C-alpha positions in Angstrom: 28.0 -19.1 12.2 28.0 -15.3 12.1 25.9 -12.7 10.3 27.5 -9.5 9.0 26.1 -6.5 7.3 26.9 -3.2 5.5 24.0 -0.8 5.9 24.7 2.1 3.6 22.5 5.1 2.7 21.1 3.4 -0.4 21.6 -0.3 -0.1 22.4 -3.0 2.4 24.6 -6.0 2.0 24.1 -9.0 4.3 26.3 -12.1 4.5 26.3 -15.4 6.4 29.8 -16.7 7.2 31.4 -19.6 9.0 34.4 -17.3 9.8 36.5 -18.2 12.8 40.1 -17.2 12.3 41.0 -16.0 8.8 38.9 -14.6 5.9 36.5 -16.9 4.2 33.9 -16.5 1.5 30.3 -16.0 2.6 28.0 -19.1 2.6 25.4 -16.8 1.2 25.1 -13.1 0.6 22.4 -10.7 -0.7 21.9 -7.1 -1.6 18.8 -5.1 -0.6 17.6 -1.7 -1.7 16.8 0.2 1.5 13.9 2.2 -0.1 12.0 -1.1 -0.4 11.9 -1.6 3.4 10.6 0.4 6.4 13.3 -0.9 8.8 16.5 -2.8 8.9 14.7 -5.5 10.9 12.5 -6.2 7.9 15.6 -6.7 5.7 17.2 -9.0 8.3 14.0 -11.1 8.7 13.8 -11.6 4.9 17.5 -12.6 4.7 17.2 -15.2 7.5 13.8 -16.5 6.6 13.5 -20.3 6.3 13.1 -21.9 2.8 9.5 -22.0 1.7 7.9 -25.5 1.4 8.1 -27.0 -2.0 5.4 -28.9 -3.8 6.0 -32.1 -5.7 6.5 -30.2 -9.1 9.2 -27.9 -7.5 11.1 -30.9 -6.0 11.3 -32.5 -9.4 12.9 -29.4 -11.0 16.7 -29.3 -11.8 19.0 -28.0 -9.2 19.2 -24.3 -8.7 21.7 -22.5 -11.0 22.6 -19.9 -8.4 20.4 -17.1 -9.8 18.0 -17.3 -6.9 18.9 -16.7 -3.3 19.5 -19.8 -1.1 17.4 -19.3 2.1 19.1 -20.5 5.3 17.0 -21.4 8.3 18.5 -20.4 11.7 17.8 -23.4 13.8 19.2 -24.8 17.1 21.6 -27.0 15.1 23.0 -23.9 13.4 23.0 -21.2 16.0 24.4 -17.7 15.5 27.6 -17.0 17.4 27.7 -13.3 16.8 26.7 -10.5 14.4 28.2 -7.2 13.4 26.6 -4.5 11.2 28.3 -1.5 9.8 25.8 1.5 9.7 26.1 4.8 7.9 26.0 7.0 11.0 27.5 7.6 14.4 27.2 4.6 16.8 26.7 5.5 20.5 26.1 2.8 23.1 25.6 0.2 20.4 22.8 2.2 18.9 22.7 4.2 15.7 20.4 6.7 14.1 21.4 6.4 10.4 22.5 9.7 8.8 20.8 9.3 5.4 18.0 6.9 6.4 14.9 7.2 8.6 16.1 4.2 10.7 17.3 3.7 14.2 19.1 0.5 14.8 19.7 -0.9 18.3 22.3 -3.6 18.7 20.9 -4.6 22.2 17.5 -5.3 20.7 19.0 -7.2 17.8 20.9 -9.4 20.2 17.6 -10.6 21.6 16.0 -10.9 18.2 18.8 -13.0 16.8 19.6 -14.8 20.1 23.3 -14.8 19.4 25.7 -16.3 22.0 28.2 -13.5 21.8 25.9 -10.5 21.0 25.4 -8.0 18.2 27.8 -5.2 17.6 27.1 -2.0 15.6 30.0 0.0 14.1 30.1 2.9 11.8 30.0 1.7 8.2 33.4 3.2 7.3 34.9 1.8 10.5 33.7 -1.6 9.2 35.3 -0.8 5.9 38.6 0.0 7.7 38.5 -3.5 9.3 37.9 -4.8 5.8 41.0 -3.0 4.5 43.1 -5.3 6.8 41.9 -8.5 5.0 42.0 -7.3 1.4 44.0 -9.2 -1.1 46.6 -7.1 -3.1 44.5 -7.3 -6.3 41.5 -5.8 -4.5 42.9 -2.3 -4.5 45.0 -0.2 -6.8 47.7 2.3 -5.9 47.1 5.6 -7.9 49.8 7.6 -6.1 53.0 6.9 -4.2 54.5 3.5 -3.3 52.8 0.9 -1.0 54.0 0.8 2.6 53.9 -2.1 5.0 53.1 -0.6 8.4 52.0 2.8 9.7 48.7 4.5 10.4 46.2 4.4 7.5 43.3 6.7 6.8 40.1 5.9 4.8 37.7 8.1 2.8 34.5 6.7 1.3 32.5 8.9 -1.0 29.2 7.4 -2.1 25.7 8.3 -0.9 27.5 10.4 1.8 31.2 10.8 2.7 32.6 8.6 5.5 36.0 8.7 7.0 37.9 6.5 9.4 41.4 5.8 10.8 43.4 2.7 11.2 45.8 3.6 14.0 49.0 1.6 14.1 50.4 1.1 17.7 53.6 -0.6 16.5 52.1 -4.1 16.7 48.6 -4.0 15.5 45.9 -1.8 14.0 42.9 -0.2 15.8 40.0 1.1 13.7 38.7 4.5 14.8 35.5 5.9 13.5 35.2 9.6 12.7 32.6 12.0 11.3 35.2 13.9 9.4 33.0 14.0 6.3 30.9 16.5 8.0 33.8 18.9 8.7 33.5 22.3 7.0 34.5 22.4 3.3 37.7 24.4 2.8 38.1 25.7 -0.8 41.5 25.9 -2.4 40.9 28.0 -5.5 38.8 30.9 -6.7 36.5 28.4 -8.5 36.1 26.4 -5.2 35.4 29.7 -3.3 32.6 30.4 -5.8 31.3 26.8 -5.3 31.2 27.4 -1.5 29.3 30.7 -2.0 26.8 28.9 -4.3 26.2 26.0 -1.9 25.8 28.4 1.0 22.7 29.7 -0.6 21.1 26.3 0.1 22.9 25.0 3.2 23.7 26.8 6.4 26.7 24.5 6.9 28.6 23.3 3.8 30.5 20.1 4.7 32.9 18.0 2.6 30.0 15.6 2.2 28.0 18.3 0.4 30.7 18.2 -2.3 32.2 14.7 -2.1 29.1 12.4 -2.6 26.7 11.5 -5.3 24.5 14.5 -4.5 27.7 16.6 -4.2 28.7 15.8 -7.8 25.3 16.8 -8.9 25.6 20.0 -6.9 28.9 20.8 -8.6 27.2 20.3 -12.0 24.4 22.7 -11.0 26.9 25.3 -9.8 28.6 25.2 -13.2 25.3 25.2 -15.0 24.0 28.3 -13.1 27.3 30.3 -13.1 29.0 29.3 -16.4 25.8 28.9 -18.5 27.3 26.0 -20.5 24.7 23.2 -20.2 23.9 21.8 -23.6 20.2 21.2 -24.3 20.6 17.6 -25.2 22.2 16.7 -21.9 19.7 18.8 -19.9 16.9 16.8 -21.5 18.7 13.5 -20.7 19.6 14.2 -17.0 16.0 13.8 -15.6 15.7 10.3 -17.3 18.3 8.6 -15.1 20.5 8.9 -12.0 22.1 12.4 -12.3 25.4 11.7 -10.5 25.9 8.5 -12.5 25.1 10.3 -15.8 27.4 13.2 -15.0 30.3 10.9 -14.1 29.8 8.8 -17.2 29.7 11.8 -19.5 32.7 13.3 -17.7 34.7 10.2 -18.3 33.6 10.1 -22.0 34.7 13.7 -22.5 31.5 15.4 -23.4 29.7 17.6 -22.7 32.4 19.9 -21.3 30.3 20.8 -18.3 30.5 17.2 -17.1 34.2 17.1 -17.6 34.6 20.2 -15.6 32.3 18.9 -12.8 34.2 15.6 -12.6 37.6 17.4 -12.6 36.4 19.7 -9.8 35.1 16.7 -7.8 38.5 14.9 -8.2 40.5 18.0 -7.1 38.4 18.4 -3.9 38.6 14.7 -3.2 42.4 14.7 -3.6 42.7 17.8 -1.4 40.6 16.2 1.4 42.6 13.0 1.1 45.7 15.1 1.6 44.1 16.7 4.6 43.3 13.4 6.2 46.9 12.1 5.5 48.3 15.1 7.4 45.7 15.0 10.2 46.6 11.4 11.0 50.2 11.3 9.7 49.1 8.3 7.6 52.4 6.9 6.6 50.7 3.6 6.0 48.6 5.1 3.2 45.3 6.6 2.3 42.5 4.3 1.1 39.6 5.6 -0.9 36.6 3.4 -1.0 32.8 3.9 -1.4 30.7 3.6 -4.5 32.1 6.4 -6.6 35.9 6.0 -6.8 36.1 2.6 -8.6 33.8 4.1 -11.3 36.0 7.1 -11.9 39.4 5.4 -11.3 40.7 6.7 -14.7 40.4 10.2 -13.3 42.1 9.2 -10.1 45.1 7.9 -12.0 45.5 11.3 -13.6 48.1 13.8 -12.5 45.3 16.2 -11.5 44.6 14.0 -8.5 48.3 13.6 -7.5 49.0 17.3 -7.8 45.9 18.3 -5.7 46.9 15.6 -3.1 50.4 16.9 -2.5 49.6 20.6 -2.8 50.3 21.3 0.9 53.1 23.8 0.7 56.1 22.7 2.8 54.6 19.2 3.2 54.6 18.4 -0.5 57.6 16.0 -0.1 55.9 14.1 2.8 52.7 13.6 0.8 54.6 12.6 -2.3 55.7 9.5 -0.4 52.3 8.5 1.0 50.5 5.9 -1.1 46.9 6.4 -2.1 44.9 3.1 -2.8 41.6 2.9 -4.5 39.5 0.0 -3.1 38.1 -2.1 -5.9 36.2 -4.7 -3.8 32.7 -3.3 -3.1 32.2 -5.9 -0.3 35.1 -4.5 1.9 32.8 -3.1 4.6 30.9 -6.4 4.7 34.2 -8.3 5.1 35.2 -5.9 7.8 31.9 -6.4 9.7 32.4 -10.2 9.4 35.9 -10.0 10.8 34.6 -8.0 13.8 31.9 -10.5 14.4 34.4 -13.4 14.2 36.6 -11.8 16.8 33.7 -11.3 19.3 33.8 -14.9 20.4 37.5 -14.7 21.5 36.7 -11.4 23.3 33.8 -12.8 25.3 
C-alpha cells in the first residue's frame, strides 16, 4: 500500500493506493482545506486515523452510501511501502518550505512517522503533476492548439493559487520530470497595455513575476489595474465582489460577457498565459507539447479555445511556424498531481 498527496497553496488531496505497476484508482481519497490545519502532519494524521468504535445502534445502520469518508487503519497487516507528496514549493534534500503556506515539510521525518519500508519522497507539486501527465487517459485533457505529438520533450504550466512550471525531458527512450521555479521569473510585457500593467504592479511589488499575473490573485490584480486606470468598474459589480471569491467572480463574469471590465481582465490574463506558454515551449523546445494544468484553466477553457490564445502563443516572430505545430493541452483531471505522486511512490520499491 502507498500514500500519495498533492499539497497545494489552498487545499491538499491525499490518496491511498494499491499501485504496483500501472495506474489504479485510489482505495480512498480525500480533500482537505489547508487553512483548517496548522501543519501537514495534522492532515496526514486525520487521513490515516483508525475508524472510531461503533456502538450497537451504529452497527445496525444501513451500509454507508459513500458520502462519508472510509477510515483506514494502518496496521502491521497493511504496512505502507512508500509515500510521495507533491508540495507547492522548492524541494531541497527531501525538505520543502511551502511557498504559499506557513509550513515546512520534512520527508525524512515523515519516513519515521509513517514507518514506510521504502521511505517518503517529496517532490515539487508541478513535478508531481508532470509525472501524472504520463498516466493520463486521452479524454482527461483537451488539445486547444496544434496537433497531438507522440514523443518529444513536454513542458507544463499550472496557474492556480500560484504559478508552477515543470519539464518532462525526453531522452529518446523515456521521460524525466524536472522541477523548475519558472513561475517566479520576471514578467515580460508584450504590449503597451501589459507595460502599463507592469508599471502598476511595480507600485506594490519590488519584483513582478509571472506568478503575480498568472494566478488567482494575479487575475484579481489585473482587474484592479483596469479599475484604477480605465475607471470602468460598474457599481453593481463592485458591490458584489467582496461577497465572494474575487478571482472566481471575475472569471465567471468574464466568461458570461459582462461587465466589460471582467471580459477585459480575462482576455488580458489569457494573452499573458499564452505568451508565457510560448516562452516555455521555446525554452525547452517542447515538440511533445505544452500542458496547462492547475485550478484555473479548466474553468476558462472556452477562452483558451479562442483564437486570442493561439495568436498570443505563436506570436514569436520568426518562430511562429515552429509554435504553430506544437500542441497545447488543457488538463481536465484535477487529480493529475495526486496520480503523479502515486506513480512516483509506486516506483520507489523497484528503486530500493
